[in-house]
Biopython code that builds the backbone (N, CA, C, O; Angstrom):
import numpy as np
from Bio.PDB.StructureBuilder import StructureBuilder

atoms = [
    (1, "UNK", "N", (-3.594, -6.896, -10.238)),
    (1, "UNK", "CA", (-2.658, -7.921, -9.805)),
    (1, "UNK", "C", (-1.887, -8.492, -10.990)),
    (1, "UNK", "O", (-0.704, -8.814, -10.874)),
    (2, "UNK", "N", (-2.555, -8.612, -12.114)),
    (2, "UNK", "CA", (-1.861, -9.125, -13.289)),
    (2, "UNK", "C", (-0.713, -8.212, -13.688)),
    (2, "UNK", "O", (0.354, -8.682, -14.084)),
    (3, "UNK", "N", (-0.931, -6.910, -13.585)),
    (3, "UNK", "CA", (0.122, -5.955, -13.938)),
    (3, "UNK", "C", (1.312, -6.104, -12.997)),
    (3, "UNK", "O", (2.459, -6.110, -13.444)),
    (4, "UNK", "N", (1.049, -6.223, -11.701)),
    (4, "UNK", "CA", (2.136, -6.397, -10.731)),
    (4, "UNK", "C", (2.898, -7.684, -11.016)),
    (4, "UNK", "O", (4.128, -7.701, -10.978)),
    (5, "UNK", "N", (2.181, -8.746, -11.299)),
    (5, "UNK", "CA", (2.836, -10.020, -11.610)),
    (5, "UNK", "C", (3.727, -9.872, -12.848)),
    (5, "UNK", "O", (4.859, -10.355, -12.860)),
    (6, "UNK", "N", (3.221, -9.210, -13.878)),
    (6, "UNK", "CA", (4.002, -9.040, -15.104)),
    (6, "UNK", "C", (5.264, -8.224, -14.844)),
    (6, "UNK", "O", (6.340, -8.552, -15.343)),
    (7, "UNK", "N", (5.121, -7.164, -14.061)),
    (7, "UNK", "CA", (6.282, -6.322, -13.744)),
    (7, "UNK", "C", (7.322, -7.123, -12.971)),
    (7, "UNK", "O", (8.512, -7.067, -13.283)),
    (8, "UNK", "N", (6.877, -7.864, -11.969)),
    (8, "UNK", "CA", (7.836, -8.616, -11.160)),
    (8, "UNK", "C", (8.464, -9.755, -11.954)),
    (8, "UNK", "O", (9.645, -10.052, -11.771)),
    (9, "UNK", "N", (7.695, -10.397, -12.832)),
    (9, "UNK", "CA", (8.284, -11.459, -13.639)),
    (9, "UNK", "C", (9.294, -10.904, -14.633)),
    (9, "UNK", "O", (10.323, -11.531, -14.886)),
    (10, "UNK", "N", (9.009, -9.728, -15.202)),
    (10, "UNK", "CA", (9.965, -9.101, -16.103)),
    (10, "UNK", "C", (11.227, -8.717, -15.335)),
    (10, "UNK", "O", (12.339, -8.936, -15.815)),
    (11, "UNK", "N", (11.055, -8.144, -14.147)),
    (11, "UNK", "CA", (12.194, -7.786, -13.293)),
    (11, "UNK", "C", (13.004, -9.039, -12.957)),
    (11, "UNK", "O", (14.234, -9.027, -13.009)),
    (12, "UNK", "N", (12.304, -10.109, -12.616)),
    (12, "UNK", "CA", (12.966, -11.359, -12.244)),
    (12, "UNK", "C", (13.808, -11.885, -13.397)),
    (12, "UNK", "O", (14.967, -12.247, -13.191)),
    (13, "UNK", "N", (13.256, -11.935, -14.600)),
    (13, "UNK", "CA", (14.007, -12.494, -15.718)),
    (13, "UNK", "C", (15.209, -11.617, -16.066)),
    (13, "UNK", "O", (16.270, -12.130, -16.424)),
    (14, "UNK", "N", (15.044, -10.285, -15.960)),
    (14, "UNK", "CA", (16.168, -9.384, -16.242)),
    (14, "UNK", "C", (17.248, -9.520, -15.178)),
    (14, "UNK", "O", (18.424, -9.690, -15.500)),
    (15, "UNK", "N", (16.852, -9.445, -13.911)),
    (15, "UNK", "CA", (17.835, -9.449, -12.833)),
    (15, "UNK", "C", (18.497, -10.805, -12.669)),
    (15, "UNK", "O", (19.647, -10.878, -12.237)),
    (16, "UNK", "N", (17.804, -11.869, -13.002)),
    (16, "UNK", "CA", (18.419, -13.190, -12.889)),
    (16, "UNK", "C", (19.626, -13.290, -13.818)),
    (16, "UNK", "O", (20.629, -13.921, -13.485)),
    (17, "UNK", "N", (19.517, -12.663, -14.981)),
    (17, "UNK", "CA", (20.632, -12.680, -15.922)),
    (17, "UNK", "C", (21.736, -11.733, -15.470)),
    (17, "UNK", "O", (22.915, -12.079, -15.535)),
    (18, "UNK", "N", (21.360, -10.529, -15.008)),
    (18, "UNK", "CA", (22.348, -9.476, -14.793)),
    (18, "UNK", "C", (22.864, -9.381, -13.356)),
    (18, "UNK", "O", (23.972, -8.887, -13.143)),
    (19, "UNK", "N", (22.102, -9.834, -12.373)),
    (19, "UNK", "CA", (22.528, -9.615, -10.991)),
    (19, "UNK", "C", (23.818, -10.347, -10.667)),
    (19, "UNK", "O", (24.618, -9.855, -9.870)),
    (20, "UNK", "N", (24.040, -11.514, -11.268)),
    (20, "UNK", "CA", (25.255, -12.257, -10.957)),
    (20, "UNK", "C", (26.490, -11.589, -11.524)),
    (20, "UNK", "O", (27.596, -11.807, -11.030)),
    (21, "UNK", "N", (26.314, -10.765, -12.570)),
    (21, "UNK", "CA", (27.452, -10.037, -13.115)),
    (21, "UNK", "C", (27.908, -8.940, -12.157)),
    (21, "UNK", "O", (29.090, -8.599, -12.118)),
    (22, "UNK", "N", (26.968, -8.387, -11.381)),
    (22, "UNK", "CA", (27.274, -7.247, -10.522)),
    (22, "UNK", "C", (27.444, -7.627, -9.053)),
    (22, "UNK", "O", (27.811, -6.780, -8.238)),
    (23, "UNK", "N", (27.184, -8.873, -8.708)),
    (23, "UNK", "CA", (27.155, -9.224, -7.289)),
    (23, "UNK", "C", (28.527, -9.033, -6.648)),
    (23, "UNK", "O", (28.612, -8.711, -5.463)),
    (24, "UNK", "N", (29.604, -9.227, -7.414)),
    (24, "UNK", "CA", (30.930, -9.031, -6.825)),
    (24, "UNK", "C", (31.235, -7.547, -6.629)),
    (24, "UNK", "O", (32.025, -7.193, -5.754)),
    (25, "UNK", "N", (30.618, -6.673, -7.434)),
    (25, "UNK", "CA", (30.870, -5.237, -7.301)),
    (25, "UNK", "C", (29.962, -4.596, -6.250)),
    (25, "UNK", "O", (30.384, -3.713, -5.503)),
    (26, "UNK", "N", (28.709, -5.055, -6.205)),
    (26, "UNK", "CA", (27.737, -4.485, -5.264)),
    (26, "UNK", "C", (27.219, -5.604, -4.378)),
    (26, "UNK", "O", (26.062, -6.011, -4.485)),
    (27, "UNK", "N", (28.082, -6.097, -3.506)),
    (27, "UNK", "CA", (27.734, -7.289, -2.747)),
    (27, "UNK", "C", (26.451, -7.134, -1.923)),
    (27, "UNK", "O", (25.591, -8.010, -2.008)),
    (28, "UNK", "N", (26.276, -6.069, -1.131)),
    (28, "UNK", "CA", (25.025, -5.966, -0.363)),
    (28, "UNK", "C", (23.799, -5.867, -1.265)),
    (28, "UNK", "O", (22.780, -6.507, -1.007)),
    (29, "UNK", "N", (23.901, -5.059, -2.328)),
    (29, "UNK", "CA", (22.766, -4.916, -3.239)),
    (29, "UNK", "C", (22.475, -6.253, -3.906)),
    (29, "UNK", "O", (21.316, -6.651, -4.019)),
    (30, "UNK", "N", (23.507, -6.938, -4.341)),
    (30, "UNK", "CA", (23.326, -8.240, -4.981)),
    (30, "UNK", "C", (22.664, -9.235, -4.058)),
    (30, "UNK", "O", (21.817, -10.020, -4.486)),
    (31, "UNK", "N", (23.051, -9.207, -2.777)),
    (31, "UNK", "CA", (22.435, -10.126, -1.817)),
    (31, "UNK", "C", (20.944, -9.848, -1.690)),
    (31, "UNK", "O", (20.146, -10.785, -1.658)),
    (32, "UNK", "N", (20.554, -8.579, -1.617)),
    (32, "UNK", "CA", (19.134, -8.256, -1.479)),
    (32, "UNK", "C", (18.366, -8.614, -2.746)),
    (32, "UNK", "O", (17.211, -9.033, -2.666)),
    (33, "UNK", "N", (18.991, -8.454, -3.921)),
    (33, "UNK", "CA", (18.325, -8.859, -5.165)),
    (33, "UNK", "C", (18.071, -10.356, -5.149)),
    (33, "UNK", "O", (16.980, -10.807, -5.498)),
    (34, "UNK", "N", (19.074, -11.130, -4.744)),
    (34, "UNK", "CA", (18.906, -12.583, -4.718)),
    (34, "UNK", "C", (17.832, -12.972, -3.701)),
    (34, "UNK", "O", (17.018, -13.854, -3.976)),
    (35, "UNK", "N", (17.819, -12.329, -2.535)),
    (35, "UNK", "CA", (16.788, -12.610, -1.539)),
    (35, "UNK", "C", (15.411, -12.282, -2.088)),
    (35, "UNK", "O", (14.461, -13.034, -1.870)),
    (36, "UNK", "N", (15.293, -11.164, -2.801)),
    (36, "UNK", "CA", (14.010, -10.782, -3.382)),
    (36, "UNK", "C", (13.561, -11.809, -4.409)),
    (36, "UNK", "O", (12.388, -12.181, -4.442)),
    (37, "UNK", "N", (14.485, -12.271, -5.249)),
    (37, "UNK", "CA", (14.121, -13.256, -6.261)),
    (37, "UNK", "C", (13.649, -14.551, -5.606)),
    (37, "UNK", "O", (12.729, -15.196, -6.108)),
    (38, "UNK", "N", (14.263, -14.933, -4.501)),
    (38, "UNK", "CA", (13.853, -16.152, -3.817)),
    (38, "UNK", "C", (12.461, -16.021, -3.213)),
    (38, "UNK", "O", (11.727, -17.006, -3.134)),
    (39, "UNK", "N", (12.091, -14.818, -2.786)),
    (39, "UNK", "CA", (10.802, -14.602, -2.129)),
    (39, "UNK", "C", (9.694, -14.152, -3.078)),
    (39, "UNK", "O", (8.534, -14.078, -2.674)),
    (40, "UNK", "N", (10.031, -13.850, -4.330)),
    (40, "UNK", "CA", (9.065, -13.252, -5.262)),
    (40, "UNK", "C", (7.786, -14.064, -5.378)),
    (40, "UNK", "O", (6.691, -13.511, -5.270)),
    (41, "UNK", "N", (7.907, -15.358, -5.595)),
    (41, "UNK", "CA", (6.710, -16.179, -5.791)),
    (41, "UNK", "C", (5.875, -16.244, -4.523)),
    (41, "UNK", "O", (4.646, -16.233, -4.591)),
    (42, "UNK", "N", (6.527, -16.311, -3.363)),
    (42, "UNK", "CA", (5.780, -16.328, -2.108)),
    (42, "UNK", "C", (5.058, -15.011, -1.866)),
    (42, "UNK", "O", (3.934, -15.007, -1.363)),
    (43, "UNK", "N", (5.682, -13.903, -2.215)),
    (43, "UNK", "CA", (5.056, -12.583, -2.059)),
    (43, "UNK", "C", (3.830, -12.479, -2.961)),
    (43, "UNK", "O", (2.775, -12.019, -2.524)),
    (44, "UNK", "N", (3.965, -12.907, -4.224)),
    (44, "UNK", "CA", (2.841, -12.834, -5.159)),
    (44, "UNK", "C", (1.684, -13.713, -4.689)),
    (44, "UNK", "O", (0.525, -13.303, -4.748)),
    (45, "UNK", "N", (1.999, -14.915, -4.225)),
    (45, "UNK", "CA", (0.950, -15.823, -3.749)),
    (45, "UNK", "C", (0.228, -15.219, -2.546)),
    (45, "UNK", "O", (-1.000, -15.267, -2.471)),
    (46, "UNK", "N", (0.977, -14.656, -1.614)),
    (46, "UNK", "CA", (0.368, -14.041, -0.440)),
    (46, "UNK", "C", (-0.515, -12.863, -0.829)),
    (46, "UNK", "O", (-1.621, -12.717, -0.309)),
    (47, "UNK", "N", (-0.030, -12.017, -1.747)),
    (47, "UNK", "CA", (-0.810, -10.848, -2.156)),
    (47, "UNK", "C", (-2.084, -11.261, -2.876)),
    (47, "UNK", "O", (-3.129, -10.640, -2.683)),
    (48, "UNK", "N", (-2.016, -12.299, -3.702)),
    (48, "UNK", "CA", (-3.212, -12.773, -4.393)),
    (48, "UNK", "C", (-4.238, -13.301, -3.394)),
    (48, "UNK", "O", (-5.431, -13.034, -3.534)),
    (49, "UNK", "N", (-3.786, -14.043, -2.391)),
    (49, "UNK", "CA", (-4.706, -14.546, -1.365)),
    (49, "UNK", "C", (-5.312, -13.391, -0.569)),
    (49, "UNK", "O", (-6.494, -13.421, -0.227)),
    (50, "UNK", "N", (-4.507, -12.382, -0.279)),
    (50, "UNK", "CA", (-5.003, -11.228, 0.464)),
    (50, "UNK", "C", (-6.070, -10.482, -0.331)),
    (50, "UNK", "O", (-7.098, -10.086, 0.217)),
    (51, "UNK", "N", (-5.823, -10.294, -1.613)),
    (51, "UNK", "CA", (-6.806, -9.599, -2.464)),
    (51, "UNK", "C", (-8.089, -10.420, -2.559)),
    (51, "UNK", "O", (-9.181, -9.857, -2.484)),
    (52, "UNK", "N", (-7.982, -11.721, -2.721)),
    (52, "UNK", "CA", (-9.179, -12.569, -2.793)),
    (52, "UNK", "C", (-9.951, -12.505, -1.487)),
    (52, "UNK", "O", (-11.180, -12.434, -1.498)),
    (53, "UNK", "N", (-9.245, -12.528, -0.363)),
    (53, "UNK", "CA", (-9.914, -12.479, 0.935)),
    (53, "UNK", "C", (-10.618, -11.138, 1.144)),
    (53, "UNK", "O", (-11.705, -11.089, 1.718)),
    (54, "UNK", "N", (-10.011, -10.071, 0.687)),
    (54, "UNK", "CA", (-10.634, -8.748, 0.844)),
    (54, "UNK", "C", (-11.827, -8.581, -0.087)),
    (54, "UNK", "O", (-12.785, -7.891, 0.264)),
    (55, "UNK", "N", (-11.792, -9.194, -1.260)),
    (55, "UNK", "CA", (-12.907, -9.064, -2.191)),
    (55, "UNK", "C", (-14.083, -9.949, -1.774)),
    (55, "UNK", "O", (-15.220, -9.682, -2.163)),
    (56, "UNK", "N", (-13.827, -10.989, -0.994)),
    (56, "UNK", "CA", (-14.885, -11.873, -0.513)),
    (56, "UNK", "C", (-14.665, -12.139, 0.975)),
    (56, "UNK", "O", (-14.046, -13.141, 1.331)),
    (57, "UNK", "N", (-15.162, -11.258, 1.852)),
    (57, "UNK", "CA", (-14.858, -11.380, 3.286)),
    (57, "UNK", "C", (-15.409, -12.647, 3.929)),
    (57, "UNK", "O", (-14.935, -13.044, 4.994)),
    (58, "UNK", "N", (-16.402, -13.297, 3.309)),
    (58, "UNK", "CA", (-16.950, -14.527, 3.884)),
    (58, "UNK", "C", (-16.098, -15.737, 3.539)),
    (58, "UNK", "O", (-16.270, -16.808, 4.121)),
    (59, "UNK", "N", (-15.182, -15.571, 2.597)),
    (59, "UNK", "CA", (-14.304, -16.674, 2.206)),
    (59, "UNK", "C", (-13.172, -16.783, 3.220)),
    (59, "UNK", "O", (-12.332, -15.888, 3.307)),
    (60, "UNK", "N", (-13.140, -17.854, 3.974)),
    (60, "UNK", "CA", (-12.096, -18.022, 5.000)),
    (60, "UNK", "C", (-11.167, -19.139, 4.635)),
    (60, "UNK", "O", (-10.228, -19.428, 5.376)),
]
sb = StructureBuilder()
sb.init_structure("model")
sb.init_model(0)
sb.init_chain("A")
sb.init_seg("    ")
for serial, (resi, resn, name, xyz) in enumerate(atoms, 1):
    if name == "N":
        sb.init_residue(resn, " ", resi, " ")
    sb.init_atom(name, np.array(xyz, "f"), 0.0, 1.0, " ", f" {name:<3s}", serial, name[0])
structure = sb.get_structure()
């Protein structure tokens, strides 16, 4: 999970700088990048909770 978090955070910092430069050229792609950046933290939080729940099935 740490590796996935690091990859997504690196992607986030890179794309946050560069996606706005390309959004006028690749409008649909730019929109999906922005949507992904908005959901990134929620996705990571959900995945971490899912992994914890699977590693400890009695934890509800």
